[in-house]
C-alpha positions, 0 to 999 in steps of 0.5 A: 454486647449486652448494651448493644443488644439492648440498643438494638432491641430498643430500636426494633421496639421503637421502630415496631411501635412507630410502624404500629402507630402510623399503621393504626393512625392511618387505618383509624383515620380512614375508618373515622372519615369513612364513617363520617361519609357513611353518615353523610351519604345516609343523610343525603338519601334519607333527608335531602333527597326526600325533602327535594321530592316533597317540595317538588310534589307540593309545587306540582299540587299547587300548580294543579290547584291553580289550573282547576281553580281557574277552570272552575271559576270560568266554567262554573262547572260543579263537577270540577269542585270534587276534583278541586277538593281532592287536590286540597286533600292531597295538599293537606297530606303533603303538609302532614308528611312534611311535619312527620319527617326528620327534615321538618326544620328545613321546610319550616318557613313554608308552614306559616304561609301554608296555614294562611293559604289553607284559611282562605282556601277553606273560605273559597271552598265554602263560597263554591259549595253555596255557588256564591261565584262572585264571592269565590272570584273575590277570594281567589283574586284577592287571597288564594291567587297571591298566596299561591303565587308566593308559595310557588315562588317560595317552593321554587326557592326551596327546591333550588336551595335543596338542589344546592344542598344536594350538590354541596353534599356530593361535593363535600363527599368528594372533597372529604374522600380526597382529603382522606385519601391524601392524609392516609397515604401520607401516614402510610408512606411514613410507615413504608419509609420505616420498612414495615412490610405488613404496613404495605398490605394495609396501605394498599388496601386502604388506598384502593378503598379510598380511591374507589370511594373517591371515584364513586363520589365523583361518578355520582356527582356527575350523574352516573347513578349506576356506578358501583364502587369496587370495595373490600369486605371491611364492614365500614367500606361495605356499608358505605358501598351499600349506601352508594349503591342504594343512593344510585339506585334510588336516583336512577329509579326516580329518573326512570319514573320521571321519563316514563310518566305520560307527559299528557296525563302525568300518570305512571307509564309502562315501567311503573305498571310492570314493576307494580305487577311484579311486586304484587305477584312476587308477594303473592298479593291478590289484585284486579287488573283493569285495562281501559280502552276508548272506542272510536277515539281515532275517528274523534281525533280525525274530526276534531283535531289533535288538540281536542284528542289530547284534551280528551285523553287528559280529561279521561286520565283525570276522571279515572284518577278521581274515581279510583281515589274515591272508590279504591285504596291508597295503594292502587296504581293508575297508569297511562300506557299511551294513546287511549289505553289506561291501566288500574291495579287495585284490590281483588274486590274493588275491580268490578265496582270501579269498572261500573263507576268508570263507565258511569262517569265516562257516559256523563262526560263524553257528550261534552266533547262533541259539538251540538250537532254531533251530540244531538245525532249521537254520531257523525259521518267520517272516513275510516282508516281505509278512506271509506265514509261511514257513520261513527257513534260517540266515543265509548269505553271498554274495560277488561277486568282480570283477577289474579286469583283466576291463575294458578301462577299469575304473570304479566304475560298471561294478564296482558294476553287475557286483557287483549282477548277480552278487549277484542270481544268488548270492542265488537259490542255496542256502547260502553261495557266491561267484562270480568274474565272468570275463566281459570 
């Protein structure tokens, strides 16, 4: 009897140890893999996606430099030099950002060619500074243009490689989740086969979590960035779920901002403007809101055509961006609502100064949009929206300046309504004007 009892006890102990072993093995393996996936997800968000964004920004900057350089060498317009210098400064900023990021090794092949490009670009800047156009053209044709083409090609390859890294990373997450699911299920089935009731609950919990993570990985890899995994409250699972949600949110925001940006000027649209205002209001951060509207733009488009009107909107957007970058702060937002309406959000004390500078710059550039006859007259005869012929002056600009500290409780709605009132008043005045609303 004692021997039987001892044998049964041993079997129970052995069975219990086997159940515990396989249970711990299943749980330990699942948590280990989930920890790896958490690290990989963080790598995707903090390194791979960030590198992809910087490569894209560098590519867009070089394309903009190419466009400005061509215009400058053809038109020989000194006013374009400042815009070109701003693009060069932005390129230096991107290069500095890359050198400070943890993924600098990924973009190391760029640095040598970028340094060579900057060297010849500085020579080109010097030639332009002294109006040595022949030397500038030679440097452009023989050095900056070929190097820029090589850089753009290299950036395109890097962007493609980075996209491939992201896709492979997402695929690896899916594969590892599937592998973790299968092996965990195998260990769990062994424990269930040994009739361990406690193991059933553990296995089902792990099964649900791994399945949810696998589904989340597949959803995100298929482009469904809003998917939120339905996971348990385990610390590792919850952290991984947060990473998935964070990654999806960032991807969704990037997609929304890309779609919201104005295709004509490349400036942020309504979504970015609303988000910036909401953030500053929620942080109780004082700011000035500038609403910029072109007067007589429709009559100009009717006379000179859609293409000329689009060029005006693009040039005005570039002018606003240049003025704000020079006289504002790095945190300022420059947006294009649509049509001939623009928005600038800046520091409290910068608004009126920027409005004056914008009007001054606009007055200088607007005559060049017209032909010699209209420019000499300062007006032209055209039909209004009712088909009645009348005289239209050259385009002017109206700027409504609204300070957030004039509200006890500022809101986007109140600012928008006051902008509309001020703009209506300004459009009834002659010439280019701005108005700072000082009413409480």
